[in-house]
C-alpha positions in Angstrom: -4.8 8.6 -13.0 -2.9 11.5 -11.6 0.3 12.4 -11.8 2.6 11.2 -8.5 0.8 7.9 -10.4 3.1 8.9 -13.3 6.3 9.2 -11.6 8.1 6.0 -10.6 11.7 7.8 -11.2 13.1 11.5 -10.6 13.7 10.8 -14.5 9.6 11.3 -14.9 9.9 14.4 -13.6 12.2 16.2 -16.5 8.9 15.1 -19.1 7.2 17.7 -17.2 5.9 21.3 -17.4 5.8 24.1 -15.2 1.8 23.7 -15.2 2.3 20.4 -14.3 4.3 20.8 -11.8 1.8 22.2 -9.8 0.6 20.0 -10.1 2.0 17.3 -8.7 2.5 19.7 -5.4 -0.5 19.7 -4.7 -1.0 16.2 -5.3 1.5 15.3 -3.3 0.4 17.6 -0.3 -2.7 15.8 -0.8 -0.7 12.6 -0.8 1.1 13.5 2.6 -1.9 14.9 4.4 -4.7 11.8 3.6 -1.9 8.6 3.6 0.2 10.3 7.3 -2.6 11.9 9.0 -3.8 7.1 8.5 -0.3 5.8 10.0 1.0 8.9 12.0 4.5 10.2 10.6 6.3 14.0 10.4 3.6 15.5 8.9 4.8 19.8 9.3 8.7 19.7 8.0 8.0 17.0 5.4 4.6 19.4 3.5 6.8 22.9 3.8 9.5 21.2 1.4 7.8 19.4 -1.3 8.5 22.2 -4.7 11.6 22.5 -2.7 12.1 18.7 -3.6 10.9 18.6 -6.9 13.5 21.5 -8.1 16.4 19.3 -6.6 15.0 16.9 -8.1 14.4 17.9 -11.2 17.6 19.8 -11.9 19.9 17.8 -9.9 21.0 13.7 -10.8 20.0 11.5 -8.3 21.9 9.2 -7.2 25.0 9.9 -9.0 24.7 13.5 -6.9 23.8 12.1 -3.7 21.0 14.5 -1.6 22.3 13.9 2.3 18.6 15.4 4.5 19.7 16.3 7.9 17.9 14.2 10.3 15.7 12.8 7.4 11.8 13.5 9.2 11.6 15.7 5.5 13.0 12.8 2.8 8.5 11.5 2.9 8.9 13.5 -0.3 12.1 12.7 -1.8 10.5 8.9 -0.8 7.5 9.8 -3.0 9.7 10.6 -6.3 12.0 8.4 -5.8 9.2 5.0 -6.3 8.1 4.6 -2.6 4.4 5.7 -2.6 3.0 3.0 -0.8 2.8 4.7 2.4 0.1 1.7 4.2 3.1 0.9 6.8 4.7 3.9 7.0 7.5 3.8 10.3 5.6 -0.3 10.9 7.1 -3.3 10.5 7.9 -4.0 7.6 7.0 -0.9 6.0 8.7 2.1 5.4 10.6 3.6 7.9 10.4 7.2 8.2 13.7 8.0 7.9 16.1 7.8 4.7 16.9 4.5 4.5 19.8 2.6 2.1 18.0 -0.8 2.2 14.9 1.0 1.0 16.6 2.9 -2.1 19.8 3.6 -3.6 18.9 7.3 -3.9 18.7 7.2 0.4 22.3 7.8 2.9 21.9 8.8 5.4 20.0 7.0 8.0 20.6 8.9 11.6 18.4 10.7 12.1 20.7 13.1 14.6 21.0 16.6 13.8 23.3 19.0 12.0 25.9 15.7 10.3 24.7 16.8 6.8 27.4 19.2 6.5 30.1 16.5 7.3 28.2 14.0 5.1 28.7 16.6 2.6 32.2 17.8 3.1 32.9 13.8 2.6 31.1 12.6 0.1 32.3 15.6 -1.5 36.1 15.1 -0.9 36.2 11.4 -2.2 34.7 12.6 -5.7 37.7 14.4 -5.9 40.2 12.2 -4.8 38.4 9.8 -7.7 38.5 12.3 -9.6 35.0 11.9 -10.1 34.6 15.7 -11.7 30.7 14.9 -13.1 29.0 14.7 -9.7 27.2 16.8 -7.0 26.1 16.6 -3.7 23.2 17.9 -2.2 23.5 18.8 1.6 19.9 20.4 3.2 19.8 21.7 5.9 16.7 24.0 8.0 17.6 26.8 10.1 17.5 24.9 13.3 20.1 22.4 13.2 22.7 25.4 12.2 22.5 26.0 15.8 24.5 22.7 15.8 28.0 22.8 16.9 28.8 20.1 14.1 27.0 22.0 11.6 29.5 25.0 12.3 32.8 22.6 12.4 32.1 21.3 8.8 31.3 24.7 7.2 35.0 25.4 8.4 35.9 23.0 6.2 34.1 23.1 3.5 35.4 27.1 3.0 38.8 25.1 2.9 39.4 24.4 -0.9 37.1 25.4 -4.0 37.7 22.0 -5.5 33.9 20.2 -4.2 31.2 20.9 -5.7 29.0 21.1 -3.2 26.2 23.0 -2.6 24.1 23.8 1.0 20.7 24.4 0.9 19.7 26.0 3.5 15.9 25.4 4.4 15.0 27.7 6.6 11.8 28.2 7.9 12.3 29.5 11.1 12.0 26.3 12.8 13.2 23.4 14.2 10.4 21.6 16.2 10.1 25.4 17.3 11.0 28.5 16.4 14.8 28.9 16.4 16.8 30.9 18.3 19.8 31.9 18.6 22.4 33.9 17.3 22.1 32.1 14.4 18.8 32.4 13.9 18.4 35.5 14.4 21.0 36.5 11.5 18.8 34.2 8.7 16.0 36.2 9.7 17.7 39.4 8.8 18.6 37.5 5.9 15.0 36.5 4.9 13.7 40.6 4.7 16.9 42.3 3.4 16.5 42.3 -0.2 18.2 45.4 -0.8 21.5 43.9 -2.4 19.6 41.8 -4.9 17.6 44.4 -5.9 19.9 46.9 -5.8 21.7 44.5 -8.1 18.6 43.9 -10.1 18.1 47.8 -11.2 21.7 48.1 -11.9 21.8 46.1 -13.8 17.9 46.8 -16.3 19.6 49.6 -16.3 23.1 49.7 -17.3 22.6 47.1 -19.3 20.8 49.9 -22.2 23.9 51.6 -21.7 26.0 49.7 -23.9 28.8 48.7 -23.0 30.1 52.1 -20.8 26.9 50.6 -19.3 27.8 46.7 -19.5 31.2 47.6 -17.6 30.2 50.0 -15.1 27.6 47.1 -13.8 30.7 44.8 -13.9 32.2 47.2 -11.4 29.2 47.5 -9.2 28.8 43.9 -9.0 32.5 44.4 -8.5 31.9 45.7 -4.8 29.3 43.1 -4.3 31.1 42.4 -1.1 31.0 46.3 0.6 27.1 46.4 -0.9 26.3 43.2 0.7 27.4 44.8 4.5 25.4 47.4 4.2 22.0 46.8 2.4 22.5 42.7 3.3 23.8 41.5 6.1 24.6 37.8 4.3 28.3 38.6 4.5 29.1 36.3 6.6 28.9 33.1 4.4 31.1 34.7 2.2 33.9 35.4 4.4 34.0 32.2 5.7 34.4 31.0 1.6 31.3 30.1 0.2 29.1 31.3 -2.5 25.2 32.3 -0.7 22.4 32.7 -3.7 19.0 33.1 -1.7 16.6 34.1 0.5 14.6 32.2 -2.4 11.2 31.6 -2.4 11.2 27.4 -1.4 7.5 27.8 -3.1 8.0 29.3 -6.8 9.1 25.5 -8.0 10.8 28.0 -11.4 13.0 29.9 -9.4 14.8 27.7 -7.0 15.3 25.9 -10.2 17.0 28.3 -11.6 19.4 29.4 -8.1 20.0 25.0 -8.4 21.2 25.0 -12.0 23.7 28.6 -10.7 24.7 26.8 -7.6 25.5 23.5 -10.3 27.4 25.8 -12.5 29.4 27.1 -9.4 31.5 24.4 -8.8 32.9 24.8 -5.9 31.3 25.1 -2.2 27.8 27.2 -2.4 25.5 28.2 0.2 21.5 28.3 -1.8 18.7 29.7 1.0 15.0 28.4 0.9 12.7 30.2 2.5 9.7 27.8 3.4 7.0 27.7 6.1 6.6 24.6 7.8 3.4 22.7 7.7 2.2 25.2 3.9 -0.9 23.3 2.5 -3.0 22.1 5.8 -4.6 24.9 7.8 -4.7 22.6 11.2 -0.2 22.3 11.1 0.1 25.9 9.5 -2.6 27.6 12.3 -0.2 25.0 15.3 1.7 27.5 16.8 4.1 24.6 19.1 5.3 22.9 16.0 3.3 23.2 12.8 2.5 19.4 13.2 5.9 18.5 13.2 5.4 15.5 14.3 1.6 13.6 14.4 0.1 9.8 15.5 -3.0 9.1 13.6 -5.8 12.3 12.9 -8.4 13.3 11.5 -7.4 14.7 8.0 -9.7 17.0 7.5 -9.2 18.8 11.4 -6.5 17.4 12.3 -7.5 15.9 16.1 -6.3 13.2 16.8 -8.2 10.0 16.5 -7.9 8.8 19.3 -7.1 11.0 23.1 -3.6 10.8 24.0 -3.4 9.5 27.8 -2.0 10.5 30.7 2.6 10.3 29.9 5.9 10.5 30.9 6.4 13.9 29.8 3.3 15.4 30.8 4.7 13.2 34.7 7.8 15.7 34.4 6.2 18.7 32.6 4.0 18.8 36.0 6.6 17.9 38.7 9.5 19.9 37.5 7.3 23.6 37.4 6.8 21.5 41.4 10.1 21.9 42.0 10.5 25.4 40.2 8.8 27.2 43.0 10.1 25.2 45.9 13.8 25.6 45.2 14.4 29.3 42.9 18.0 28.1 41.9 16.6 25.3 39.9 16.8 26.2 35.7 16.3 24.4 33.1 17.7 24.2 29.4 16.1 22.0 26.8 17.9 21.5 23.1 15.5 23.1 20.3 13.0 20.6 21.7 11.1 22.6 24.7 7.9 21.2 23.8 8.7 18.1 23.6 10.8 17.3 26.1 7.8 19.0 28.2 9.9 21.9 29.0 7.4 24.3 27.9 4.9 25.0 30.9 8.3 25.5 32.9 9.3 27.9 30.6 5.6 30.0 30.8 6.3 29.9 34.4 10.1 31.0 35.1 10.8 32.3 31.4 14.3 34.2 33.1 14.9 30.2 34.5 14.7 28.6 31.3 17.5 28.4 28.9 17.0 27.1 25.1 20.4 26.4 23.4 19.5 25.4 19.7 20.2 22.0 18.3 24.2 21.9 21.1 23.1 18.6 23.4 27.2 19.5 24.4 26.9 22.8 25.0 23.9 22.2 27.3 26.0 20.2 29.0 28.9 22.1 30.0 26.8 25.3 30.6 24.7 23.5 32.6 28.1 22.3 34.6 29.0 26.0 34.4 25.7 26.6 36.1 26.3 24.7 38.6 29.3 25.0 39.1 27.5 29.6 39.5 25.1 28.1 42.5 22.2 26.6 40.7 21.3 23.3 40.3 20.4 23.0 36.2 17.4 20.0 34.8 18.6 19.7 31.7 15.7 18.0 29.4 16.5 15.6 25.9 15.2 12.5 24.4 18.0 9.4 25.5 19.4 9.2 22.7 20.9 12.5 21.8 22.2 12.8 25.3 24.8 10.2 23.4 26.5 13.4 21.1 26.5 14.7 25.0 28.3 12.2 26.8 31.9 12.8 26.4 30.8 16.6 28.2 28.6 14.2 30.8 32.0 12.9 31.7 34.4 16.0 31.8 33.0 18.8 32.4 29.7 17.3 34.6 31.0 13.9 36.1 35.3 15.1 36.9 33.9 18.9 39.0 31.0 17.3 40.8 28.6 18.9 39.2 24.7 18.8 40.6 24.0 18.4 37.3 20.6 16.7 36.9 19.3 14.9 33.1 16.4 14.2 32.4 16.3 11.4 29.6 12.5 11.4 27.6 12.1 8.0 25.4 14.0 6.1 27.5 14.8 2.3 26.1 12.1 1.2 23.6 10.8 3.4 21.3 9.7 2.0 18.5 8.3 3.5 14.9 11.2 5.9 14.8 13.7 3.1 14.1 17.5 2.6 14.9 19.1 6.2 15.3 15.9 7.5 18.2 16.1 4.4 20.1 16.9 5.9 23.7 19.1 2.4 24.7 22.5 3.1 25.2 22.4 4.9 28.5 22.4 3.2 31.8 25.4 1.1 29.7 27.2 4.2 28.4 26.5 6.8 31.7 27.3 3.0 34.1 31.4 4.1 33.6 31.2 7.2 35.1 32.3 8.2 38.0 29.6 8.9 40.8 26.6 9.3 38.9 24.0 8.1 39.7 20.8 7.2 37.2 16.8 6.3 38.3 14.6 4.3 36.1 11.1 5.1 38.0 7.9 2.3 37.0 5.6 5.0 37.4 4.4 8.2 38.7 5.1 8.6 41.9 8.8 6.8 41.6 8.8 9.6 38.4 8.1 12.8 40.9 10.1 11.3 43.8 13.4 10.8 42.1 13.2 13.9 39.9 12.6 15.5 43.7 16.1 13.7 44.7 17.3 14.2 41.7 18.3 18.0 42.3 18.6 17.7 45.9 22.2 15.4 44.4 24.9 18.9 44.3 27.6 17.1 43.9 27.3 14.4 40.9 24.9 13.6 38.1 22.2 12.8 38.6 19.9 11.3 35.3 16.3 10.0 35.6 15.1 8.7 32.9 11.2 7.0 31.2 10.2 5.6 28.3 8.0 6.8 25.6 3.8 6.7 25.9 1.5 6.4 28.6 2.2 6.1 32.2 1.1 2.3 33.9 -1.1 2.2 36.9 0.9 2.7 39.4 2.9 -0.5 41.2 2.9 0.2 44.3 6.2 -1.0 46.7 5.0 -3.7 49.8 8.3 -3.5 50.8 11.1 -1.1 50.8 15.0 -3.1 51.2 17.5 -0.2 52.2 15.4 2.0 49.1 14.9 -1.5 47.2 11.3 -1.8 46.4 9.9 -5.1 46.6 6.9 -5.2 44.1 5.5 -8.4 44.8 6.6 -11.6 46.3 4.7 -15.1 45.5 5.1 -18.4 47.1 5.1 -21.7 45.2 1.8 -22.5 44.1 1.8 -25.2 46.4 0.6 -28.3 43.9 3.8 -27.5 41.9 5.7 -26.8 45.2 5.7 -31.4 45.7 6.8 -31.7 42.8 9.8 -29.9 42.4 11.4 -29.8 46.0 10.7 -29.8 50.0 11.5 -26.5 49.9 11.2 -24.9 46.2 14.2 -22.7 45.2 13.8 -19.4 44.6 14.0 -16.3 42.2 14.8 -12.8 42.4 13.6 -11.4 38.9 15.1 -7.2 38.9 12.3 -5.0 37.0 14.2 -1.9 35.7 11.7 1.1 35.3 9.7 0.2 33.1 10.3 -3.3 32.3 8.5 -3.3 36.2 5.0 -5.2 34.9 6.9 -7.9 32.4 8.7 -8.9 35.8 5.7 -8.8 37.7 3.9 -11.4 35.5 6.4 -13.8 35.1 6.9 -13.4 38.8 3.5 -15.2 39.2 4.1 -17.9 35.5 6.8 -18.2 37.6 5.0 -19.6 41.7 3.5 -21.7 39.0 5.5 -23.6 38.0 6.8 -24.6 41.2 9.1 -21.0 42.6 9.6 -19.1 45.3 10.0 -15.7 43.7 10.8 -12.1 44.8 9.9 -9.1 43.1 11.9 -6.5 43.5 12.3 -2.1 41.5 15.1 -0.5 42.8 13.6 3.3 41.2 17.7 4.0 41.7 19.5 1.7 39.3 23.2 3.6 39.9 25.3 4.3 41.9 24.5 0.1 41.7 22.5 0.0 45.4 23.8 -2.4 48.1 20.7 -4.1 48.9 20.3 -5.3 45.4 23.5 -7.7 46.1 22.5 -8.7 49.4 19.4 -9.9 47.6 21.2 -11.8 45.3 22.8 -13.0 47.6 19.8 -14.8 49.2 18.4 -16.6 46.1 18.8 -19.3 44.2 18.6 -17.1 40.9 18.4 -13.3 40.3 17.3 -12.3 36.9 17.0 -8.9 35.6 15.3 -7.4 32.8 15.1 -4.0 31.4 14.7 -1.8 28.4 19.0 -0.7 27.3 20.8 -3.1 26.7 22.6 -6.2 28.5 26.4 -5.9 27.7 27.2 -3.7 30.0 23.9 -2.9 31.9 21.6 -2.7 35.1 21.9 -6.6 34.9 25.5 -7.4 33.8 26.7 -4.6 37.0 25.1 -6.5 39.3 26.9 -9.6 38.5 29.4 -8.4 38.3 29.0 -6.4 41.7 27.6 -9.1 43.8 30.8 -11.1 42.4 32.5 -8.7 43.7 31.0 -9.6 46.9 31.9 -13.1 46.9 27.8 -13.9 46.6 28.0 -16.5 43.4 24.8 -16.8 42.3 24.4 -16.5 39.0 22.4 -13.7 37.8 20.7 -13.5 34.2 20.8 -10.4 32.4 18.3 -9.8 30.0 17.7 -6.8 27.5 18.4 -5.4 23.9 21.3 -7.1 22.2 24.1 -4.8 20.9 22.4 -3.6 17.1 20.5 -2.2 15.7 17.4 -1.9 16.1 14.2 -2.2 12.6 11.6 -0.2 13.4 8.7 -1.5 14.7 6.1 -1.5 17.0 7.6 -0.9 21.0 5.7 -4.3 21.6 7.2 -6.2 18.8 10.3 -5.2 19.7 10.4 -6.8 22.9 8.7 -9.5 21.6 11.3 -10.4 18.6 13.9 -10.0 21.3 12.7 -12.0 23.5 11.6 -9.7 26.3 7.9 -10.2 26.9 7.1 -12.3 30.4 7.1 -15.2 28.6 10.0 -15.5 27.4 11.8 -14.3 31.4 9.9 -16.5 32.8 11.6 -20.0 29.8 14.8 -18.7 30.1 14.5 -18.4 34.1 13.3 -21.7 34.0 16.0 -23.2 31.3 18.7 -21.8 33.8 17.5 -23.7 36.8 17.5 -26.5 35.3 21.4 -25.5 34.6 21.8 -25.4 37.8 
């Protein structure tokens, strides 16, 4: 029996000897590599917080003490220590979530995987504890140095410093990275703190030396300690945190359990907000991760645990198409610049940064700043391309609306992982973008269906200089090209099906006409449904409009030429492209019914992309049945 298998709750940890805890840490790393290599998931971040999480659970008392993990992708160790050791279906349907989940355990609080939020959560919980008179508990918020580049974290720090009666411990998990190496002024400050230990060494020397001199020596030490602010400014530039009014402890070796426990005991006893600055190594203990320069195996698919190599080679993906095309555009357009929010490699901007380093800007986890600084660049004569995951543009909606669109700024937003992302869970699905952005005046949005339309959409987007443009594409491999057989005023017709004669005679002398509108990645589904509907005696036209915002007038015209229109999209049905087409058709006096098919306005459980589509009736069979049902009601 291993030590890990004997841990069913944090209480079991507190009975272990220091030597047993070290053994347990090694077992946890071995377990993580073995388990995550089979399922895929966030490996590097969890390998880096093994000792940190052990120390937290040995000193604090979860769930009475609240643990809040920023982004939550580093919570696997926390799950193991709180009775969840079945990782066989990690991030799969009915299996364990890849992030904290209240449905799984009372030890989990924040399910959102968006960064820079943990300090606000911690502040809120600590305030509530004070109001309710609960003085016997602490809040521990774990935030990475990468997440500290987000402005929301600093808004929270400003408020946390306001009061000294909140039992809040802020653990800065400093590994010099978010996905990639952390950048910016905050990163430079933390780097200085990591490498400057003069202050602590000086005080340790003073305590040892002066304490031997009896009462006068102890008085001298206390006087010396009282000058700590001035000393810190000289030998360790950590005063920034204490200037905010928050006690600072550190830097602490994040892989020394004894040192971590000592720091946490001090923080717990302080009774007011405390920052514990912990230095960790992302991917620690697993050689392939330690040697991965790009992101230390931040997230992996299925891999061979011995080598870290993928079990199956990756197919050419949407992100790779963007990465290639934006470099081509960069060579043609010297005014095009690229902006990323701490995700240079994940969104495909690394090749552009290599080719044009002076035209690439990583702003950290600060999507709001990315959007507004892009508006400023556009005003000054550049054309910025802001590349983010679709779910993260939610965080910058006000800036898109009021800073970019209001000022008619020529800024292009490229949304990776738009639509359904599946295993990453509710907060990572990029399903909100089209419904959210359709209310932005003047905004142009493209949903390409394949590689050629993505490349064409990008080239067209950077030519729009008087309004925001958006190009969205899904997660995963690019489908085979779906060529247009005809283009009607900018709307691509990708298939036409005449009713199958044998069925046509059973329904009517003239078959009824159905228009299927496949939006972006749902074009293939629309084409398959078109074939099935033709077999039921219907004339079917399948279109795939690359540019869906503003709504193409040709699509409204086509609607009036059919008996039924069905739209299929991988975003919200309510307020999405289909509902906009229905609205524009009514405004144009077209009475043909439009059936918008898309995702419901709910948070999606983690499961595969295909399972999401099947669960929410977005397969070709579902589209066929819904179209036939709608026709039967006419």
